[in-house]
LOKE-614627 format. One record per residue (C-alpha): chain; x, y, z; residue number from 1. Coordinates in steps of 0.5 Angstrom, whole numbers. Example, Ala and Ser with C-alpha at 12.3 -4.5 7.8 and 13.67 -1.06 7.14 Angstrom:
<rs>
R  chain      x      y      z  resi
R      A     25     -9     16     1
R      A     27     -2     14     2
</rs>
This chain:
<rs>
R  chain      x      y      z  resi
R      A    -29      4     32     1
R      A    -33     -2     34     2
R      A    -40     -1     37     3
R      A    -45     -5     41     4
R      A    -52     -5     41     5
R      A    -57     -8     46     6
R      A    -60    -12     42     7
R      A    -54    -15     38     8
R      A    -48    -14     43     9
R      A    -41    -13     40    10
R      A    -41    -11     33    11
R      A    -34     -9     30    12
R      A    -37     -5     24    13
R      A    -41      1     25    14
R      A    -48     -1     28    15
R      A    -52      5     25    16
R      A    -49      3     17    17
R      A    -51     -4     18    18
R      A    -58     -2     21    19
R      A    -60      3     15    20
R      A    -58     -3     10    21
R      A    -62     -8     14    22
R      A    -68     -3     14    23
R      A    -67     -2      6    24
R      A    -66    -10      5    25
R      A    -73    -11      9    26
R      A    -76     -6      4    27
R      A    -74     -9     -2    28
R      A    -79    -13     -6    29
R      A    -75    -18     -9    30
R      A    -68    -21     -9    31
R      A    -66    -18    -16    32
R      A    -68    -11    -13    33
R      A    -62    -13     -7    34
R      A    -57    -15    -13    35
R      A    -59     -9    -17    36
R      A    -57     -5    -10    37
R      A    -50     -8    -10    38
R      A    -49     -6    -17    39
R      A    -52      1    -16    40
R      A    -47      2    -10    41
R      A    -41      0    -15    42
R      A    -43      5    -20    43
R      A    -44     11    -16    44
R      A    -37      9    -13    45
R      A    -34      9    -20    46
R      A    -37     15    -22    47
R      A    -35     19    -16    48
R      A    -29     17    -14    49
R      A    -27     14    -21    50
R      A    -29     21    -25    51
R      A    -30     27    -20    52
R      A    -25     26    -15    53
R      A    -18     28    -14    54
R      A    -15     22    -11    55
R      A     -9     23     -6    56
R      A     -9     17     -2    57
R      A     -2     14     -2    58
R      A     -4      6     -2    59
R      A     -8      7     -8    60
R      A     -7      6    -15    61
R      A    -12      6    -21    62
R      A    -10      0    -26    63
R      A    -10      0    -33    64
R      A    -16     -2    -37    65
R      A    -13     -9    -39    66
R      A    -11    -11    -32    67
R      A    -18     -9    -30    68
R      A    -21    -13    -35    69
R      A    -17    -19    -33    70
R      A    -20    -19    -26    71
R      A    -26    -20    -29    72
R      A    -24    -26    -34    73
R      A    -27    -33    -34    74
R      A    -20    -36    -31    75
R      A    -22    -33    -24    76
R      A    -27    -38    -23    77
R      A    -22    -44    -24    78
R      A    -19    -47    -18    79
R      A    -11    -48    -18    80
R      A     -9    -51    -11    81
R      A     -2    -52    -10    82
R      A      4    -50    -13    83
R      A      6    -49    -21    84
R      A      6    -56    -25    85
R      A      2    -62    -26    86
R      A      4    -66    -21    87
R      A      4    -61    -15    88
R      A     -4    -59    -17    89
R      A     -9    -62    -13    90
R      A    -14    -61    -19    91
R      A    -13    -64    -26    92
R      A    -14    -59    -32    93
R      A     -9    -53    -30    94
R      A     -5    -53    -36    95
R      A     -6    -46    -38    96
R      A     -7    -44    -31    97
R      A      0    -46    -30    98
R      A      2    -42    -36    99
R      A     -1    -36    -33   100
R      A      2    -37    -26   101
R      A      9    -39    -29   102
R      A      9    -32    -33   103
R      A      7    -28    -27   104
R      A     13    -31    -23   105
R      A     18    -30    -28   106
R      A     16    -23    -30   107
R      A     16    -21    -23   108
R      A     23    -24    -23   109
R      A     25    -20    -28   110
R      A     22    -13    -25   111
R      A     26    -15    -19   112
R      A     32    -18    -21   113
R      A     31    -24    -16   114
R      A     32    -31    -16   115
R      A     25    -33    -13   116
R      A     18    -30    -13   117
R      A     11    -31    -11   118
R      A      5    -29    -13   119
R      A     -1    -32     -9   120
R      A     -2    -28     -3   121
R      A     -8    -23     -3   122
R      A     -4    -18      0   123
R      A      3    -16      3   124
R      A      0    -16     10   125
R      A     -1    -24      9   126
R      A      6    -24      6   127
R      A      9    -21     12   128
R      A      5    -26     16   129
R      A      9    -32     11   130
R      A     16    -28     13   131
R      A     15    -29     20   132
R      A     12    -36     20   133
R      A     18    -38     16   134
R      A     24    -34     20   135
R      A     21    -34     27   136
R      A     19    -38     33   137
R      A     14    -36     38   138
R      A     17    -32     43   139
R      A     23    -30     39   140
R      A     25    -22     39   141
R      A     24    -18     33   142
R      A     25    -10     32   143
R      A     20     -6     28   144
R      A     18      1     27   145
R      A     13      4     32   146
R      A      7      7     28   147
R      A      8     14     30   148
R      A     14     15     26   149
R      A     11     11     20   150
R      A     11      3     22   151
R      A      6     -1     20   152
R      A      1     -5     24   153
R      A      3    -12     20   154
R      A     10    -11     24   155
R      A      7    -10     31   156
R      A      3    -13     36   157
R      A     -4    -12     33   158
R      A     -2    -15     27   159
R      A      2    -22     24   160
R      A      8    -20     28   161
R      A      4    -20     35   162
R      A     -1    -26     32   163
R      A      6    -30     31   164
R      A      7    -29     39   165
R      A     14    -25     38   166
R      A     17    -20     43   167
R      A     17    -13     39   168
R      A     23     -8     41   169
R      A     22     -1     37   170
R      A     27      1     32   171
R      A     30      7     34   172
R      A     28     13     29   173
R      A     30     20     29   174
R      A     23     24     29   175
R      A     25     30     25   176
R      A     29     27     20   177
R      A     24     21     19   178
R      A     30     16     19   179
R      A     33     10     23   180
R      A     37     13     29   181
R      A     43      9     27   182
R      A     47     11     33   183
R      A     42      8     38   184
R      A     41      2     33   185
R      A     48      0     34   186
R      A     47      0     42   187
R      A     40     -3     42   188
R      A     40     -9     37   189
R      A     46    -12     40   190
R      A     42    -12     47   191
R      A     36    -15     45   192
R      A     39    -19     39   193
R      A     33    -19     34   194
R      A     32    -26     30   195
R      A     29    -21     25   196
R      A     29    -14     24   197
R      A     22    -12     20   198
R      A     23     -6     16   199
R      A     16     -4     14   200
R      A     14      3     14   201
R      A      7      6     11   202
R      A      9     13     12   203
R      A     16     13      8   204
R      A     19     19      5   205
R      A     27     17      4   206
R      A     31     10      4   207
R      A     33      7     10   208
R      A     40      4     12   209
R      A     39     -3     10   210
R      A     46     -5      9   211
R      A     49     -2     15   212
R      A     43     -5     19   213
R      A     44    -12     16   214
R      A     52    -12     18   215
R      A     50    -11     25   216
R      A     45    -16     26   217
R      A     48    -21     22   218
R      A     53    -22     28   219
R      A     48    -27     31   220
R      A     45    -29     25   221
R      A     39    -24     25   222
R      A     36    -23     18   223
R      A     32    -16     16   224
R      A     26    -17     12   225
R      A     24    -11      8   226
R      A     16     -9      8   227
R      A     16     -5      1   228
R      A      9     -5      1   229
R      A      9      3     -1   230
R      A     15      3     -5   231
R      A     15     -3     -9   232
R      A     14      0    -16   233
R      A     19      5    -14   234
R      A     24     -1    -12   235
R      A     22     -5    -19   236
R      A     24      1    -23   237
R      A     30      3    -20   238
R      A     28      9    -17   239
R      A     29      7     -9   240
R      A     34      3     -6   241
R      A     34     -4     -8   242
R      A     33     -8     -1   243
R      A     35    -15     -3   244
R      A     42    -12     -6   245
R      A     43     -9      0   246
R      A     42    -15      4   247
R      A     35    -16      6   248
R      A     33    -23      6   249
R      A     26    -22      3   250
R      A     22    -16      0   251
R      A     15    -16      1   252
R      A     10    -11     -2   253
R      A      3    -10     -5   254
R      A      2     -9    -12   255
R      A     -4     -4    -11   256
R      A      0      2    -10   257
R      A      6      4    -13   258
R      A      7     -2    -17   259
R      A      0      0    -21   260
R      A     -3     -7    -21   261
R      A     -9    -11    -18   262
R      A     -9    -11    -10   263
R      A     -4    -17     -9   264
R      A      2    -19     -5   265
R      A      8    -20     -8   266
R      A     14    -24     -5   267
R      A     21    -24     -7   268
R      A     28    -27     -5   269
R      A     35    -30     -7   270
R      A     37    -35     -2   271
R      A     35    -42     -4   272
R      A     35    -44      3   273
R      A     29    -39      4   274
R      A     24    -42     -1   275
R      A     22    -48      3   276
R      A     20    -45      9   277
R      A     17    -39      5   278
R      A     13    -43      0   279
R      A     10    -48      6   280
R      A      8    -42     10   281
R      A      4    -39      3   282
R      A      1    -46      1   283
R      A     -2    -50      5   284
R      A     -1    -45     11   285
R      A     -4    -38      8   286
R      A     -7    -40      1   287
R      A    -10    -45     -3   288
R      A    -14    -43     -9   289
R      A    -12    -36    -10   290
R      A    -16    -32    -15   291
R      A    -12    -34    -22   292
R      A    -16    -28    -25   293
R      A    -12    -23    -20   294
R      A     -5    -27    -22   295
R      A     -6    -26    -29   296
R      A     -8    -19    -28   297
R      A     -1    -18    -24   298
R      A      3    -21    -29   299
R      A      0    -16    -34   300
R      A      2    -11    -29   301
R      A      9    -13    -29   302
R      A     10    -13    -36   303
R      A      7     -6    -36   304
R      A     12     -4    -30   305
R      A     18     -7    -35   306
R      A     16     -2    -40   307
R      A     13      4    -37   308
R      A     16      3    -30   309
R      A     22      8    -30   310
R      A     18     14    -33   311
R      A     12     13    -29   312
R      A     16     12    -22   313
R      A     20     18    -24   314
R      A     14     23    -25   315
R      A     11     20    -19   316
R      A     17     22    -15   317
R      A     17     29    -18   318
R      A     10     30    -17   319
R      A     10     29    -10   320
R      A     16     34     -9   321
R      A     12     39    -13   322
R      A      6     38     -9   323
R      A     10     38     -2   324
R      A     13     45     -4   325
R      A      7     48     -7   326
R      A      3     46      0   327
R      A      8     49      4   328
R      A      8     55      0   329
R      A      1     56      1   330
R      A      1     55      9   331
R      A      1     48     11   332
R      A      7     45     15   333
R      A     10     39     11   334
R      A     15     35     14   335
R      A     22     34     12   336
R      A     22     41      8   337
R      A     29     41      9   338
R      A     30     35      6   339
R      A     26     36     -1   340
R      A     20     33      3   341
R      A     20     26      0   342
R      A     24     21     -5   343
R      A     18     17     -6   344
R      A     10     18     -8   345
R      A      8     21     -1   346
R      A      8     28      2   347
R      A      6     28     10   348
R      A      3     34     13   349
R      A      2     36     20   350
R      A     -5     39     20   351
R      A     -6     40     28   352
R      A     -7     47     27   353
R      A    -13     46     22   354
R      A    -16     41     27   355
R      A    -12     35     26   356
R      A    -12     29     21   357
R      A    -19     27     21   358
R      A    -22     34     21   359
R      A    -17     36     15   360
R      A    -19     29     11   361
R      A    -26     30     12   362
R      A    -26     38     10   363
R      A    -22     36      4   364
R      A    -27     30      2   365
R      A    -33     35      2   366
R      A    -29     38     -4   367
R      A    -28     31     -7   368
R      A    -20     31     -5   369
R      A    -19     24     -2   370
R      A    -13     24      3   371
R      A    -12     20     10   372
R      A    -11     22     17   373
R      A     -4     19     19   374
R      A      0     19     26   375
R      A      6     23     26   376
R      A     12     23     30   377
R      A      9     28     35   378
R      A      3     23     36   379
R      A      2     17     41   380
R      A      0     11     39   381
R      A     -7     12     42   382
R      A     -8     18     38   383
R      A    -10     13     32   384
R      A    -17     15     31   385
R      A    -15     23     32   386
R      A     -8     24     29   387
R      A     -4     30     28   388
R      A     -2     28     21   389
R      A     -5     28     13   390
R      A     -2     23      9   391
R      A     -2     25      1   392
R      A      0     21     -5   393
R      A      1     22    -12   394
R      A      0     15    -16   395
R      A     -7     16    -18   396
R      A     -6     24    -21   397
R      A      1     22    -24   398
R      A     -3     16    -28   399
R      A     -8     21    -30   400
R      A     -3     25    -34   401
R      A     -2     30    -29   402
R      A      5     34    -27   403
R      A      8     39    -23   404
R      A      4     44    -26   405
R      A     -3     41    -24   406
R      A      0     39    -17   407
R      A      0     47    -16   408
R      A     -7     47    -17   409
R      A     -9     42    -13   410
R      A     -5     45     -7   411
R      A     -9     51     -8   412
R      A    -15     47     -8   413
R      A    -13     44     -1   414
R      A    -11     51      2   415
R      A    -17     54      0   416
R      A    -21     50      5   417
R      A    -15     49     10   418
R      A    -12     55     10   419
R      A    -16     60      8   420
R      A    -23     57     11   421
R      A    -27     57      5   422
R      A    -33     53      5   423
R      A    -32     47      1   424
R      A    -38     47     -2   425
R      A    -36     53     -6   426
R      A    -29     49     -8   427
R      A    -32     43    -10   428
R      A    -34     45    -17   429
R      A    -28     48    -19   430
R      A    -25     41    -17   431
R      A    -30     37    -21   432
R      A    -28     42    -27   433
R      A    -21     41    -26   434
R      A    -22     33    -25   435
R      A    -26     33    -31   436
R      A    -20     34    -36   437
R      A    -16     28    -33   438
R      A    -20     21    -35   439
R      A    -15     17    -39   440
R      A    -10     12    -35   441
R      A     -3     13    -38   442
R      A      3      9    -37   443
R      A      0      3    -40   444
R      A      0     -1    -47   445
R      A     -7      2    -49   446
R      A     -5      9    -48   447
R      A      3     10    -47   448
R      A      6     16    -44   449
R      A      2     22    -43   450
R      A      2     27    -48   451
</rs>
């Protein structure tokens, strides 16, 4: 929450944290000592989060060693403003950069079986901004999902859709099934005639009726774009619906989640008429020089997805279903138990009986289990700071070689803290002992598949 101090006025960051840091810097004897503090903080995070924690965050994935190395490559110091090709660049000397970027674009096309792809935006939220810039005008009506049923801020008033000046109408959702309420959508959509339907979900458990929604909105020329930030790897590997094949105009997504790559935005589409407006929104609208080291890492992770994606995604979903069942067996209220809990990497628990999402997440953090608080359908948007839910993901534990057996163990750790009220300090040693046996990244060219 934004804070303010009498001396400094409004500050969006935590004022106490910044004040403590200023005091520390004031005590430093040299600029080199300040630089060392940065390096030390990075190392502490790597040791704790990278080696001693069970990371169950749905928006995170560890990259392979090679992808991580490419993120530090010399090419990252080079500027690459413009589109691929000598005549399109602002700078000379970009021949090898063109090679890297062309490899990235063509590999993404192979992963998603599409005609066009773009790789230049840092995150999928910027991809969504590019879509709204390309497909709408200020004042247009769009439909998107509210956040308590899983919608994401990038498609709402406080994100790119709002910044574009769009009028936003809720997509009707069934709060129990966590699916689009198509009976209501058929009634509401023709009344508001949205220019775009932005189907973007950060809480995503099951496929959506893309084809049926496209058939309805196409009557007045409306378009659907699918924000697949969380499902991107599942889509690419064929373990989720294929939004483009079902009629979506554009698919955006984040490479840093199920795709298992660096933090990057990915955009893919098939309609050649969209290429000019989308790429013009990307450059020069939202990106100039665009971290070619990240592009190289993204290209490499796309090749990993082609090689290992099916096995990786299959195990992610199997682990999520196993974890959902194990948590439910141990006394947690896991959403959609009547539907097998999930068909993605996510599991959603209603932890209101354990103090709510933030209390549960903090208790688990004390045991080195990392999750995040999350709105669920029973909440209101204003409950954002203190929601009832907990969002749990299986990307990282899967890439570390864990399977359904280990999911039962993890559920046991969580239940000891939340259900049995065991002191987290007595659980954390067991968690670290368990995690110490899982230090290798799999589903990559270095280490192959788990043994």
